[in-house]
Each structure stands twice: as structure tokens, then as C-alpha cells.
N, C-alpha and C positions, 0 to 999 in steps of 0.2 A: 825357224825360231820366230815366227811372226807375232803379231798381236794376239793376246789371249782371246779365245773364243767366248761367245756368250755363255756356253755351258760351263767353261772354267770359271768365268766371273760369278756365275750363279752358285757354283759349288763353294767358292771362297766366301761368298756372302753368307751362305747358309752356315758355314763353319764358324765364321765370326759371330753370327747371331746365336749359334748354339753355345759358343764360349761365353759371350756376354750374358746370355740367359742363365747359364750355370752360375756365373758370379752373382747375378742379381738374386737368384734363388738362394744361394748360400748366404748372402747378406740378409735377405728376408727371413731365412730360418734363424740366423744369429740374432736378428732383432726381436723375433718372436720369443726366442729363448731368454733373451735379456729382459724383455718385457714381462715374461712369465715369472722369472726370478724376482723381479722388482715387485710384482703383484703378490708373490708368495711372502716376500719379506714384509711388505706393507700389511698383508693379512695377519702375519704373525705378530707384528707390532700392534696392530689394532686389537687383536685377540688379547694380547698382554694388557693393553690399556683398559679394555673392557673388564678383564678379570680383576685388575687393581681397583677400577671404579666400583665394580660390584662388591668387592671385598670391603671397600671403605663404606659403601652404603649399607651393606648387610654382612658384617664380619662373622666369619664362621667360628664355631666353638672349637677350641683346641682340644687335642687328646688329653685325657685326664692325667696320664703319667708324665706327659711333657709339661703340663701346667703345674703339677705338684713339684716337679724338679725345678721349674722356673721360680716358683714362689719360695721354695726352700733355699735355692742359691741366692735369690735376691735378698731374702732376710738375713742370710749369713753375711753377704757383702755389706748390707746396711749396718749390721752389728759391728763388723770389723771397722768400717769407716767411722761410725759414730764413736766408738771407743778408742780409735786411734788418734782422734783429734787431740792436740796438745791441751792438757788441762792447765790453762793459764789462770791460776787462782787470783792473782792481783787484778788482771784485766776483767775477770768474771765478777769479782766483787765491785770493781769500779762501775761496770755496766749495770749491775744490780742496783747500786745506789742511784745511778742516773735514771733508771726506769722508775724507781720508787719516788724520786723527786719529781719526775714528769707527771706521774699519776697524782701526786699531791697537788701539783700546780693545776691539773685538770679537775680536781675534786672527785676522783674516783678511787683514791687510795684507801679502800675499805677492807683489803685482804687480811690485815692483822686483826681487825675487830671480828671478822667472820671466823678466822682461825681460832681465836681464843673462845668465842662463843660456842663453836662446835666441839672444841676440845673439852668443854665442861660437861658434855653429855657423853659419858664413857662408851655406852653401847653403840651410839650413833657414829662417833668418830672411828671406833674400831671397825664397824661395817664399811665405812668409807675407805679406810686403809686397805681392806681386802678388795673392795671394788676397784680401787686404783691399780692394784697389783694384778688383777685377774681379768676383768671384763674387757679391758683394752684389747686383749688378744682373742678372747673367746668370742666376743660379739663380732669382731672383724672377720675372723675365720668362718663363723657361722653365716654371715651375710655373703661372703665369697662363695661358699658351698651352695647357698640358696640361689644366687644368681646363676651359677654354673648349671644347676639342675633345672630351674624353672624359667630362667630368662637367658637362654644361651645366646640369643642374638644381641643382647646388651652386655654380656659378660666381659668381652675383650675390651670394649670401650670403658666400662666402669673400672676394670682392673688397671687400665692405662691411667685413669685419673688418680688412682691410689698410688701407682708407681711414680708418677710425675710429682705428686704432692710430697711423697717421702724423699725423693731425690733433691727437691728444692730445700727441704728441711736440713739435709746433710750440709748443704752450702751454708745455711744459717748457723748450724752448730760450729762450723769451722771458723767463719769470719766474725761471729758475734758470741763468744763464750759468755754465758750468763749464769750466775749463781742463783739457784732457786731461793725463794724467801726463807725456807727452813734453814738454809746454809749461810744466810747473810750475816756478816759480822755486825753485831750490835743492832740487828734488825728487830729484835723483840718477838720473833715468830717462834712457835712451838713445833718441834719435830714430833709429829703425832705418832710416828712409827716407834721411835725410841721411848716416848712418854708412856705408851700403852703396850709395849712389848709385842707388837704384831710383826709379821714378816711381810716381805714382798717389795720393799723399797730398795732399789739399787743405790740410793743416795745415803743409806744408813745401814749399819750392821756389817756382817762379814762379807757381803757382796759388793761393798762400796769400792774395793780395790780393783775390781774387774770392769767397772763401768765409768764412763766419763761423767763426773759429777756436775759438770757445767754445760750440759747440753739441754738447756731449758727453753731456748728461743729458736724456732717456734715450737709450740706445744703440739706434738703429734697425737696426744690424747684427744685434743679438740679436733684436729684435722681428721683423724680416723673416725672418731665418733660422729662427726657431722657427715662424713661420707656414708657411714652406715645408716644414719638417721634419714638422710635424703633418699637413699635407695629404698628403704622401707616405706617412707611416706609416699613416694611417687609410684611404686610398683605393687605394694600390698593391696589386697582387695577389701579386707575387713577394716572398718573404720577404726575400731579400737586398736588394731595393730598399727595402723598409720599414725594414730595418736601416740603410741609408744615410741614409734620412730622419731617423732619430734621431741619427745621427752628425754630420749637417751642423751643427746648432746647437751641438753640443759642440765641433766643430772651430773654428767661428766664435768661440766664447768663448775658446778657447785662443789664437787669432790676435789678438783685440783686446787681450788681456792681454799677450801676448808682445811685440807691437809698441808697447805703451804708448799705445794710442789711447783706452783706457777703463779705469775702475776697475770692481771687482766691482759696486759699487752702481749704476753706469750700466746694467749688465746687468739688475739687479733692476728698475730703472725701466722698461726695455724690456719686461720680462715683465708688469709691471703694466699698461702700456698695451695690450699684446696681450690680456690678460684682459678688460679693459673692452671691447675690440673684439669679442670673442667673446660677451660678455654682451649687448652692443647688438644684434648679429645675432640672438641667441636671442630677444630681445624683439621684434624686427621681424618675424621669420619664424616665430615660435612653435615653433621646433625648432632643435636644435643643427645647425651647418652640415653636418657629415658624415653626419647622419641624414636629410637631405633626399633626395628621389628623385634618382637619377642622371640621369634624363632628365625634363624638364618635362612635365607632363600634356598640354599642347597638342601638343608634338612627338611624344609617345607615341601620341596618338590619330590623328595624321596619318600614322603609319608604315603602310606597306602590309601587309595581312594575307596571309601565305603559308601554304600547306598542303602536306603531303607529296605528292610526285608521284604515289604509288600511289593516293591518294584519287580522282584524276581518271581513272584507268584504266578502271574499270567503265563510267563514263559514255561514254568514248570507244568502248569495245568494244560497248556496247549501241547506240550511234549507228550503228556500222558494220553491225550486224545489221539 
């Protein structure tokens, strides 16, 4: 049983080396697998970040049926929330008197004079009543369709501005109920819808019981019309169309004052809401709405590449030879 021979010691050493080498190989394989999994996770995270970044820089146009459903549901929710706000008549009348006194102090309380002056021209005030009742929705829907069709790269951001503006308005309706001038107690304003027998006002006539009569602050007629006007002004190509874009919110301001539906301060509130909407979209998409690409990057890359017809003529000629 003597000392191990050199051959035995060599065999044992080789066995130990083989065992240790196997463990090292296993550890190396495990490390490589772990590193590969980490790289894969990092690549997926990076891809997701790139996708989000690209979406923010060049938002894609949504599918039309999804967009129609979203707009319909959003307006339905807006109507429910707006009309579900408690109609606090005493508070609304008190706020109206406060607004009126503030404007008098500032020297801008001219709404009543304008209201009476316009009411004396029957055909003009009747037209304004119908303007107030219809164009608010028609023009806004028309601009949305125009943006979706001709400016798909800017549509999502522009629609975001409109949604944020309207959402902030709902907060105003809830926390600051305000009687419009036409409904002020002893305000001396003329309800032009009643006076001239026109339709379309939810503050007068048979529709009054289904609408919140005291949701005047801020004015979404001004907020939405300015949103439309700015989109037309910045994106339309023809000068006269751009001019109409600027005239539209000015005409709307004239109408809401003449028909005694809003105070000046309501219009200011609408503009503040719109400003917050634009700033929100700027933060979300890292660019001002109208500076975004007209066509989303994905749609631009999918567009077919066309070349002038004459470029292919030599190839055709040489083929015939």
C-alpha cells in the first residue's frame, strides 16, 4: 500500500482539472446566458423607449372607427358631467353680479349696450342666434375632419388640446357656477332667443330643463372657436382661408356678447383653458402642435416611391436592343 505513484498522482490531477474545468465552463455558460438575457431585456426596453419617443415626436393617426368612438364617448361624458353639475341658482346669480361689478370697475362692462344695440336689428340678431346654436359644433367637427384627413401627423396633438381645454372647462362649471347675462336677475339684458322666437338655446325654451343653465364660465364657444381659428390660420395654404380662420373667433366673441350668453370674462376663461391645452400638448409631444410633421413618420415611410417616367426610358430602350 505504499505512496501513490507518479502515474496515480497525474491521473488524479487530470480528474480534478477536468472537474474544475467543467464547473468553470458551466459558470461561464450561465454568465453568458444571464448577460444575453440582460441585453435582450435592455434592447426591449430601449426599443420601447424609442417607440414612445418616436410616437411623441411624430404621433400616428388613429384608426377612424376608434377616433369616432372616442369623440362620441368623450362628448357624451362631457354632456353628462356638464349637465350633472348642481344648478346653484343663488351662487350663480351672486357670481354673475360679482363679474358684472368687476367689469364695471375695469371699464369694460359694455355687454348690455351691445346686446340692446344688436337686438334692435331683427335680422342680424336672429342670424346670431342661429350662429350661436349651430356653428359651434359644425365648424369644430369640420376642422377635426380636415386635420384627420390632411394633417394626420398633427391631428392627435391638436385633438389633445381640445380635450384638455374641455376637461378644464368642466372643472370651471363645477366650482364656479355662473348665470349668463340673459338670466341675471335685474341685469337688464335681453334674452334674444325668447324675444325673436328662434330656437337653439339650451338656456331658454323647452330644452332648458335638460341643460345646466349656469355653466357659463369658461366659455367653450370661445375656447373651441379659437382652437379652430388657430388651426386654420397656421395650417391653411390660401391667404383668404387663413384670414377667415382669424375672423371666426372674433365673430364668435361678437355673437356671445350680442346674444347675452356670456360676459367678457367668460371669454377670457375660455382662452386660459385653451392655453393650458396647448401647453399640455407641448409637454406631451415635445413640440408645438402646428410644428409637428404633417404626415406621421410611419405613414411617410410606407408611401410608394415614384420616379420620373423618363428615368426608366433608357432601361426600356436598352432592353429592346
